[in-house]
OpenMM code with the backbone's topology and positions (N, CA, C; nanometers):
from openmm import Vec3, app, unit

residues = "MET ARG PHE ASP ASN ILE ARG LEU ASP LYS ALA TYR TRP ILE LEU GLU ASN PHE PRO ALA ILE LEU VAL ASP VAL ARG GLU LYS GLU GLU TYR GLN LYS PHE HIS LEU ARG GLY ALA VAL ASN ILE PRO TYR ASP GLU LEU THR GLU LYS ASP LEU ASN LYS GLU THR ILE TYR ILE PHE TYR CYS ASN ASN GLY MET GLN SER MET ARG ALA ALA ARG ASP CYS ALA MET ASP GLY PHE GLN VAL TYR ASN VAL ILE GLY GLY LEU LYS GLY ASN GLU LYS ASP ILE ASP ILE THR".split()
positions = [
    Vec3(-0.3083, -2.0148, -3.2573),
    Vec3(-0.3763, -1.9667, -3.1377),
    Vec3(-0.2961, -1.8524, -3.0758),
    Vec3(-0.3610, -1.7828, -2.9874),
    Vec3(-0.2955, -1.6716, -2.9203),
    Vec3(-0.3046, -1.6921, -2.7702),
    Vec3(-0.2346, -1.6065, -2.6994),
    Vec3(-0.2402, -1.6106, -2.5537),
    Vec3(-0.2720, -1.4710, -2.5035),
    Vec3(-0.3168, -1.4635, -2.3787),
    Vec3(-0.3468, -1.3350, -2.3178),
    Vec3(-0.2491, -1.3057, -2.2058),
    Vec3(-0.2147, -1.1785, -2.1917),
    Vec3(-0.1376, -1.1312, -2.0777),
    Vec3(-0.2378, -1.0933, -1.9693),
    Vec3(-0.2150, -1.1422, -1.8475),
    Vec3(-0.3069, -1.1137, -1.7381),
    Vec3(-0.2294, -1.0707, -1.6144),
    Vec3(-0.2974, -1.0023, -1.5244),
    Vec3(-0.2389, -0.9656, -1.3952),
    Vec3(-0.2494, -1.0875, -1.3030),
    Vec3(-0.1721, -1.0859, -1.1982),
    Vec3(-0.1685, -1.1982, -1.1054),
    Vec3(-0.3034, -1.2209, -1.0386),
    Vec3(-0.3782, -1.1163, -1.0075),
    Vec3(-0.5085, -1.1364, -0.9437),
    Vec3(-0.6047, -1.2118, -1.0354),
    Vec3(-0.5988, -1.1873, -1.1662),
    Vec3(-0.6814, -1.2635, -1.2596),
    Vec3(-0.6326, -1.4077, -1.2693),
    Vec3(-0.5018, -1.4283, -1.2596),
    Vec3(-0.4473, -1.5648, -1.2615),
    Vec3(-0.5044, -1.6451, -1.1442),
    Vec3(-0.5076, -1.5846, -1.0263),
    Vec3(-0.5648, -1.6534, -0.9100),
    Vec3(-0.7125, -1.6847, -0.9316),
    Vec3(-0.7852, -1.5930, -0.9943),
    Vec3(-0.9267, -1.6158, -1.0225),
    Vec3(-0.9439, -1.7354, -1.1169),
    Vec3(-0.8626, -1.7413, -1.2218),
    Vec3(-0.8688, -1.8535, -1.3162),
    Vec3(-0.8378, -1.9839, -1.2437),
    Vec3(-0.7359, -1.9830, -1.1594),
    Vec3(-0.6981, -2.1037, -1.0860),
    Vec3(-0.8114, -2.1533, -0.9966),
    Vec3(-0.8893, -2.0626, -0.9416),
    Vec3(-1.0005, -2.1009, -0.8542),
    Vec3(-1.1217, -2.1514, -0.9313),
    Vec3(-1.1357, -2.1123, -1.0567),
    Vec3(-1.2592, -2.1392, -1.1302),
    Vec3(-1.2466, -2.2343, -1.2490),
    Vec3(-1.1266, -2.2709, -1.2847),
    Vec3(-1.1057, -2.3570, -1.4013),
    Vec3(-0.9958, -2.4593, -1.3726),
    Vec3(-0.9917, -2.5674, -1.4519),
    Vec3(-0.8799, -2.6618, -1.4375),
    Vec3(-0.7531, -2.5989, -1.4961),
    Vec3(-0.6761, -2.5368, -1.4105),
    Vec3(-0.5589, -2.4623, -1.4550),
    Vec3(-0.4390, -2.4939, -1.3661),
    Vec3(-0.3210, -2.4736, -1.4223),
    Vec3(-0.1964, -2.4968, -1.3502),
    Vec3(-0.1097, -2.3718, -1.3625),
    Vec3(-0.0584, -2.3267, -1.2487),
    Vec3(0.0338, -2.2137, -1.2436),
    Vec3(0.1749, -2.2675, -1.2613),
    Vec3(0.2453, -2.2178, -1.3628),
    Vec3(0.3768, -2.2710, -1.3973),
    Vec3(0.4838, -2.1628, -1.3865),
    Vec3(0.5829, -2.1891, -1.3036),
    Vec3(0.7005, -2.1040, -1.2893),
    Vec3(0.8022, -2.1529, -1.3921),
    Vec3(0.8341, -2.0696, -1.4918),
    Vec3(0.9258, -2.1120, -1.5983),
    Vec3(1.0707, -2.0715, -1.5711),
    Vec3(1.0983, -2.0254, -1.4488),
    Vec3(1.2363, -1.9904, -1.4135),
    Vec3(1.3167, -2.1188, -1.3891),
    Vec3(1.4463, -2.1038, -1.3739),
    Vec3(1.5338, -2.2173, -1.3457),
    Vec3(1.5018, -2.2758, -1.2083),
    Vec3(1.5355, -2.4035, -1.1907),
    Vec3(1.5052, -2.4748, -1.0658),
    Vec3(1.5593, -2.4033, -0.9419),
    Vec3(1.6797, -2.3476, -0.9535),
    Vec3(1.7420, -2.2798, -0.8395),
    Vec3(1.6603, -2.1578, -0.7968),
    Vec3(1.6097, -2.0832, -0.8938),
    Vec3(1.5283, -1.9660, -0.8634),
    Vec3(1.3972, -2.0086, -0.7989),
    Vec3(1.3360, -2.1123, -0.8535),
    Vec3(1.2107, -2.1656, -0.7998),
    Vec3(1.2282, -2.2120, -0.6553),
    Vec3(1.3390, -2.2801, -0.6282),
    Vec3(1.3626, -2.3332, -0.4945),
    Vec3(1.3810, -2.2229, -0.3907),
    Vec3(1.4333, -2.1077, -0.4305),
    Vec3(1.4506, -1.9959, -0.3376),
    Vec3(1.3155, -1.9430, -0.2930),
    Vec3(1.2250, -1.9225, -0.3861),
    Vec3(1.0865, -1.8844, -0.3578),
    Vec3(1.0056, -1.8956, -0.4857),
    Vec3(0.8774, -1.9167, -0.4692),
    Vec3(0.7854, -1.9246, -0.5822),
    Vec3(0.6447, -1.8943, -0.5335),
    Vec3(0.5570, -1.8727, -0.6259),
    Vec3(0.4183, -1.8460, -0.5909),
    Vec3(0.3550, -1.9729, -0.5346),
    Vec3(0.2725, -1.9556, -0.4344),
    Vec3(0.2037, -2.0688, -0.3710),
    Vec3(0.1244, -2.1464, -0.4760),
    Vec3(0.1447, -2.2769, -0.4795),
    Vec3(0.0730, -2.3637, -0.5710),
    Vec3(0.1374, -2.3809, -0.7076),
    Vec3(0.2463, -2.3104, -0.7327),
    Vec3(0.3104, -2.3184, -0.8646),
    Vec3(0.3950, -2.4444, -0.8782),
    Vec3(0.3990, -2.4968, -0.9992),
    Vec3(0.4908, -2.6052, -1.0336),
    Vec3(0.6038, -2.5440, -1.1147),
    Vec3(0.7176, -2.6078, -1.1132),
    Vec3(0.8332, -2.5562, -1.1858),
    Vec3(0.8589, -2.6385, -1.3106),
    Vec3(0.8485, -2.5724, -1.4249),
    Vec3(0.8910, -2.6304, -1.5527),
    Vec3(0.9753, -2.5225, -1.6197),
    Vec3(1.1076, -2.5304, -1.6052),
    Vec3(1.1928, -2.4290, -1.6683),
    Vec3(1.1635, -2.4164, -1.8180),
    Vec3(1.1740, -2.2962, -1.8674),
    Vec3(1.1433, -2.2679, -2.0076),
    Vec3(1.2116, -2.3668, -2.1024),
    Vec3(1.3379, -2.3957, -2.0780),
    Vec3(1.4128, -2.4851, -2.1667),
    Vec3(1.3622, -2.6287, -2.1639),
    Vec3(1.2811, -2.6642, -2.0648),
    Vec3(1.2299, -2.8011, -2.0527),
    Vec3(1.0839, -2.8154, -2.0947),
    Vec3(1.0198, -2.7066, -2.1328),
    Vec3(0.8772, -2.7118, -2.1680),
    Vec3(0.8478, -2.8101, -2.2796),
    Vec3(0.9309, -2.8140, -2.3821),
    Vec3(0.9041, -2.9026, -2.4950),
    Vec3(0.9199, -3.0494, -2.4580),
    Vec3(0.9901, -3.0776, -2.3488),
    Vec3(1.0112, -3.2159, -2.3054),
    Vec3(0.8945, -3.2682, -2.2215),
    Vec3(0.8105, -3.1786, -2.1718),
    Vec3(0.7004, -3.2170, -2.0839),
    Vec3(0.5787, -3.2569, -2.1653),
    Vec3(0.5015, -3.3492, -2.1102),
    Vec3(0.3797, -3.3953, -2.1745),
    Vec3(0.2633, -3.3136, -2.1181),
    Vec3(0.2401, -3.1962, -2.1777),
    Vec3(0.1343, -3.1085, -2.1309),
    Vec3(-0.0003, -3.1531, -2.1874),
    Vec3(-0.1069, -3.1249, -2.1131),
    Vec3(-0.2419, -3.1650, -2.1500),
    Vec3(-0.3144, -3.0479, -2.2154),
    Vec3(-0.3666, -3.0669, -2.3347),
    Vec3(-0.4342, -2.9586, -2.4058),
    Vec3(-0.5703, -2.9254, -2.3453),
    Vec3(-0.6185, -3.0060, -2.2512),
    Vec3(-0.7456, -2.9778, -2.1836),
    Vec3(-0.7255, -2.8885, -2.0617),
    Vec3(-0.6016, -2.8630, -2.0251),
    Vec3(-0.5683, -2.7840, -1.9065),
    Vec3(-0.5252, -2.6443, -1.9483),
    Vec3(-0.5606, -2.5464, -1.8668),
    Vec3(-0.5152, -2.4090, -1.8876),
    Vec3(-0.3823, -2.3932, -1.8137),
    Vec3(-0.2840, -2.3349, -1.8785),
    Vec3(-0.1542, -2.3106, -1.8166),
    Vec3(-0.1333, -2.1600, -1.8013),
    Vec3(-0.0898, -2.1221, -1.6822),
    Vec3(-0.0603, -1.9814, -1.6536),
    Vec3(0.0882, -1.9730, -1.6214),
    Vec3(0.1641, -1.9067, -1.7067),
    Vec3(0.3088, -1.8985, -1.6922),
    Vec3(0.3512, -1.7681, -1.6257),
    Vec3(0.4563, -1.7773, -1.5450),
    Vec3(0.5184, -1.6565, -1.4896),
    Vec3(0.6684, -1.6785, -1.4749),
    Vec3(0.7406, -1.5665, -1.4659),
    Vec3(0.8851, -1.5677, -1.4426),
    Vec3(0.9174, -1.4431, -1.3597),
    Vec3(1.0405, -1.3969, -1.3631),
    Vec3(1.0772, -1.2786, -1.2846),
    Vec3(1.0152, -1.1497, -1.3369),
    Vec3(1.0220, -1.1278, -1.4691),
    Vec3(0.9758, -1.0004, -1.5237),
    Vec3(0.8717, -1.0140, -1.6340),
    Vec3(0.8304, -1.1344, -1.6643),
    Vec3(0.7265, -1.1570, -1.7642),
    Vec3(0.7751, -1.1829, -1.9050),
    Vec3(0.9037, -1.1699, -1.9300),
    Vec3(0.9543, -1.1878, -2.0666),
    Vec3(0.9696, -1.3361, -2.1043),
    Vec3(1.0340, -1.4123, -2.0179),
    Vec3(1.0528, -1.5544, -2.0475),
    Vec3(0.9185, -1.6277, -2.0473),
    Vec3(0.8310, -1.5904, -1.9562),
    Vec3(0.6988, -1.6542, -1.9528),
    Vec3(0.6168, -1.6149, -2.0759),
    Vec3(0.6397, -1.4943, -2.1300),
    Vec3(0.5711, -1.4553, -2.2519),
    Vec3(0.6163, -1.5421, -2.3693),
    Vec3(0.7446, -1.5717, -2.3751),
    Vec3(0.7946, -1.6612, -2.4807),
    Vec3(0.7350, -1.8013, -2.4641),
    Vec3(0.7272, -1.8477, -2.3393),
    Vec3(0.6687, -1.9797, -2.3124),
    Vec3(0.5223, -1.9828, -2.3555),
    Vec3(0.4480, -1.8770, -2.3214),
    Vec3(0.3070, -1.8693, -2.3592),
    Vec3(0.2912, -1.8674, -2.5107),
    Vec3(0.3734, -1.7887, -2.5769),
    Vec3(0.3679, -1.7810, -2.7232),
    Vec3(0.3940, -1.9179, -2.7856),
    Vec3(0.5006, -1.9843, -2.7402),
    Vec3(0.5371, -2.1150, -2.7955),
    Vec3(0.4261, -2.2174, -2.7746),
    Vec3(0.3713, -2.2219, -2.6535),
    Vec3(0.2663, -2.3198, -2.6227),
    Vec3(0.1358, -2.2866, -2.6943),
    Vec3(0.1038, -2.1587, -2.7073),
    Vec3(-0.0170, -2.1192, -2.7804),
    Vec3(-0.0064, -2.1619, -2.9263),
    Vec3(0.1128, -2.1483, -2.9842),
    Vec3(0.1332, -2.1900, -3.1228),
    Vec3(0.1156, -2.3407, -3.1396),
    Vec3(0.1372, -2.4149, -3.0302),
    Vec3(0.1191, -2.5599, -3.0335),
    Vec3(-0.0228, -2.6018, -2.9957),
    Vec3(-0.1120, -2.5039, -2.9770),
    Vec3(-0.2521, -2.5345, -2.9541),
    Vec3(-0.2964, -2.5414, -2.8087),
    Vec3(-0.2133, -2.4956, -2.7167),
    Vec3(-0.2493, -2.4965, -2.5750),
    Vec3(-0.3193, -2.3666, -2.5377),
    Vec3(-0.4088, -2.3747, -2.4370),
    Vec3(-0.4716, -2.2546, -2.3832),
    Vec3(-0.3822, -2.2040, -2.2705),
    Vec3(-0.3206, -2.0885, -2.2924),
    Vec3(-0.2209, -2.0373, -2.1983),
    Vec3(-0.2405, -1.8890, -2.1709),
    Vec3(-0.1886, -1.8488, -2.0566),
    Vec3(-0.1855, -1.7087, -2.0160),
    Vec3(-0.0450, -1.6767, -1.9673),
    Vec3(-0.0093, -1.5498, -1.9768),
    Vec3(0.1173, -1.5005, -1.9253),
    Vec3(0.0875, -1.3973, -1.8177),
    Vec3(0.1533, -1.4112, -1.7014),
    Vec3(0.1399, -1.3112, -1.5961),
    Vec3(0.2280, -1.1933, -1.6339),
    Vec3(0.1637, -1.0884, -1.6801),
    Vec3(0.2353, -0.9714, -1.7281),
    Vec3(0.3144, -0.9069, -1.6134),
    Vec3(0.4390, -0.8750, -1.6395),
    Vec3(0.5246, -0.8138, -1.5380),
    Vec3(0.5929, -0.9135, -1.4474),
    Vec3(0.5510, -1.0389, -1.4524),
    Vec3(0.6128, -1.1431, -1.3699),
    Vec3(0.6069, -1.1119, -1.2215),
    Vec3(0.6999, -1.1673, -1.1485),
    Vec3(0.7049, -1.1461, -1.0037),
    Vec3(0.7305, -1.0004, -0.9691),
    Vec3(0.8211, -0.9367, -1.0420),
    Vec3(0.8566, -0.7974, -1.0123),
    Vec3(0.7398, -0.7018, -1.0345),
    Vec3(0.6609, -0.7269, -1.1347),
    Vec3(0.5503, -0.6386, -1.1655),
    Vec3(0.4246, -0.6634, -1.0845),
    Vec3(0.4259, -0.7668, -1.0019),
    Vec3(0.3073, -0.8030, -0.9244),
    Vec3(0.3378, -0.8184, -0.7762),
    Vec3(0.4393, -0.7505, -0.7280),
    Vec3(0.4850, -0.7697, -0.5900),
    Vec3(0.3745, -0.7553, -0.4862),
    Vec3(0.2819, -0.6651, -0.5065),
    Vec3(0.1782, -0.6425, -0.4052),
    Vec3(0.0799, -0.7592, -0.3950),
    Vec3(0.0693, -0.8419, -0.5005),
    Vec3(-0.0250, -0.9531, -0.5018),
    Vec3(0.0408, -1.0889, -0.4766),
    Vec3(0.1685, -1.0887, -0.4420),
    Vec3(0.2417, -1.2155, -0.4339),
    Vec3(0.2185, -1.2870, -0.3011),
    Vec3(0.1915, -1.4174, -0.3164),
    Vec3(0.1814, -1.5095, -0.2039),
    Vec3(0.2853, -1.6185, -0.2326),
    Vec3(0.4033, -1.6056, -0.1708),
    Vec3(0.5127, -1.6964, -0.2057),
    Vec3(0.5263, -1.8101, -0.1062),
    Vec3(0.5956, -1.9122, -0.1515),
    Vec3(0.6273, -2.0277, -0.0679),
    Vec3(0.7775, -2.0370, -0.0547),
] * unit.nanometer
topology = app.Topology()
chain = topology.addChain("A")
for resn in residues:
    res = topology.addResidue(resn, chain)
    for name in ("N", "CA", "C"):
        topology.addAtom(name, app.Element.getBySymbol(name[0]), res)
């Protein structure tokens, strides 16, 4: 399977219209400082330990989009429907709603 790179505004649209989860793949410390509203934290190194649901859409993001792209690639290869927020937090600053 493959994954798509999407902008943050499309990620919000998917979250509103489908059973999807926004996942921050940064380290816990980074997540605790700030994160996108509604995001859950599953650090990249812990993704394989989590029991993810193949019926759910996962939207991954990180600081610059690189680590989340690896997460999306890995999960897509395992049969999950996933998206990567291209550019991460830095590339989407104008659309960010943080907590």
